[in-house]
N, C-alpha and C positions, 0 to 999 in steps of 0.2 A: 434551183430546180432545173432538171435536164430538159432542154427544148425539144421534146419528142414530136411536136407538131409544127415546127418551124417551116414556113412556106406552104402550110396546108390551110384549108378552109373548112369550117364546120357550121352546121345548123343545130341549134338546140331549141326545142319547143317547150312551152311552159316555163320560160326562163326569167320571168319577172322577179321571182323570189324562190325560197326553199331549195329543193334539190336541183331544179333547173338552173337557178342562178349560180349555185355552187358548181355545177357541171360546166357552165359557160366560163366562170372565173378560172377554173382549173385548166381548161383547154387554152384559154387566153394566156394564162401564166406560163404555159409550156409552148407558147409561140404561135398558136392558131389564130387566124382571123375568124371571128365568130359572129354569126347572125343570130340574135336573140329574138325569139318569136313568142308573143303572148297577146291575149285579149285584154290584159290589164295595162292601162296606160303607164304604170310605173316602170314598165319594161324599158322605156327610154332612159330613165335615170340609171337603172341597173346597167344598161349597155354603156352609157357614158362613163360610168364609174370604172369600167374595166377596159375601155377603149374598143368596145365592140360596136356593132351596127344593130339597131333595133327595127323590128317590124311589128306593128300593131295588127294582129290578125287572130281570128277564131279558127283554129285548125280544122274544125268540123264544118265550116261554111263551104258552100258550093264553090269550087275552083280554088280553094285555099292552097291545096298542095302545089298546083302549078304556079301560083303567085309567090309562094314561099321560095320555091326553087329558083324562079326567075329573079327574085330579089337577091338571093345569094350569088347567082352568077353575075348579075349586074354589078354587085359590090366587089366581088373577089375574082371573078373570071374562072373559077374552078370550084369543085366540091369533093371533099375527101371523107368527111365524117358527118353522119346524121344521127342525132340523139333524139329519139321519139320519147320525150318525157311528159308532154302535156297530159294532164289527167284531172278528173274531178271525182269528188266523193258524193255523199248524199244517198248512198245505197241503203236499202231497208230490208226487212224480212220479206220472205216470198209473198205472203198474203197481203202485204201492204205495198208491194211494188206496182206502181201505176205505169201504164204504157208510155206516157211521155217521159217519165224519169228513166225507164228502161232504155228507151231509144236514145236519149241524150247521153247516158253513161256509155252505152255501147259505141255511139258515134265518136265521142271525144277520146275515150280510153283505148279503143281498138280500131275502128274503121278508119279514123283519121290517120293513124300511124301507117296502116296498110296503103292508103292512098298516097300519102306523102312519100313513102318509100318507093312506090311505083313511079311517081313523077321524078324522083331523084335518080332513079336507076340509070337512065341513059347518060347521066352526067357524072356519076361517081367514078373516082379514079380507078383505073384498072392497070395492074393489080394494086392492092393496098386500100381500096375503099372499105369503109367500115360503117355498119349500122349497129347502134346500141339502143335497145328498147327498155323502157322502164316498166318491168313487171312488178309482181308483189308476192309475198308469201301467202296472201289471201287467195291467189290463183293457183297455189301449189297444194294447199290443204283445204279440207272442208271448213267453212267459216260461217257460223250462224249469224243471221241478221245483216248480211251484206251480200245478198245474192247477185245483184246485177254487177257490182264492182268485181266480185270474185270471178264471175263468168267472163267478164271483159278481160281481166288480167290473165286468166287461164288461156283465153284465146290468143292473147298477145304472146304468151310463151310458146304456143303451138305455131303461131305465125313465125316466130323467131327460128324455130327448128326447121320448118318447111322452107322458108326463104333461104336459110343457110344451105340446105340440101340442093336447092335450085340454082343458087348464085355462086357457089364455091368454084365452079369451073371457070367463072369469069374473073376470079381473083377478088371477089367481094365477100367479106365476112359479115355475119349477122349473129349478134349475141344479145343477151338481156341480163339485167340485174333484177333479182327478186328482193325488193327492199322489205325489211321488217318494220318495227316500230322506230320511226325517225322523228326527231324533234323539228316539226314544221308547223306552220299555221293550220294546214289541212288536218293534222292529227291532234291539235291542241285539245279539242273537246274529248276525244277518245282517251288521251293520256290523263285527263282529269277524272275519268271514270274508274272507280276502284276495281271493277271486274276486268277491264281492259288492262290496267296496270299489272294486276296479278297474273292474268293469262298471257299477255304479250311481252311484258317487260321483266317482271320479277321471276317469271318461269324460265326465261332464257338463260343459258349458261353464263353470259357476261353480265346479267342482272342490271342492265341499263338500256335506255333508248340510244339509238345512234344519232350521229350528226350528219347534216347534209353533205358536209365535206368528206365524210367517210364513204358515202355513196359515190360522190364525184371521183374519188380516187379509183374506185373499181371501174367506173365508166371510162375514165381516162386510160386505164390499163387495157381494157377490152378494145378500145378504139385505136390503140397504139400498135406499133410494130413489135412491141414486147409480147403481144398476144397474136403474132402472125400465124401461128399454127392452131389457133383456137377459133372454132366457129360452131354455131348451133347450140351453144351452152346457155343455161340460165343460172347465173351465179348468185347464190343467196348472200345478201349482206344484211344479216339479221341478228347478230350477236349469238348465233348458234341455235336460234329458236326452232328451225325446221328439223334439226337432228336430235334435239333433246329438250324436253320441257319438264322441269322439276321445280314447282312452286316452293317457296320457303315453307318449312314446317311451322304450324301454328304453335305458339307457346314456347 
């Protein structure tokens, strides 16, 4: 594998498992020194397995952004890539959305990414610094039954575009991946639901769920110099779901 990140340092949030762990593994495999951040204690084992550095932290906690950046600088002395992947589910229909759940989903999935990027900004490499946010097709399309999550992810996509417009002159690129149905623990219950499988997986042109490593490939591309003239984009990694939905015919 080509070492596109040799001599560079990265932060990946929500990195204990799933897409975040896959992103951290891919960046490390390509030469990056990686700080894996998660509120799940298993992040230590994940980091040890790929030779990275672990930080146990809740990205939505007060002061977390500054602490995460400080940890990366203490460990690596520099910062080149920030992957805002941390996110939670648990969203419900509009009438059933309680204030506490709404606040928590918006904090973790949107506000924490904005704050961490703000804290990282003075230290990101110039030129060549890259931020990649983990958006979702739920934030690109109307999605019943998942109001707070969809709103948070839509906000993250707009944050991506606005930050790219603001930071481009400094040589910092900001992009996002809009993930579709991916095989992770977070989506396990959804993937077991017949309606979800038909609407999100069987209706997509590729007719399957994606793997975390496939999302990580897109993240690594957007963070690398191979994407040096790409900023402000939200790249769908969804098996084609966003452009064409054709459920299999019955019978």
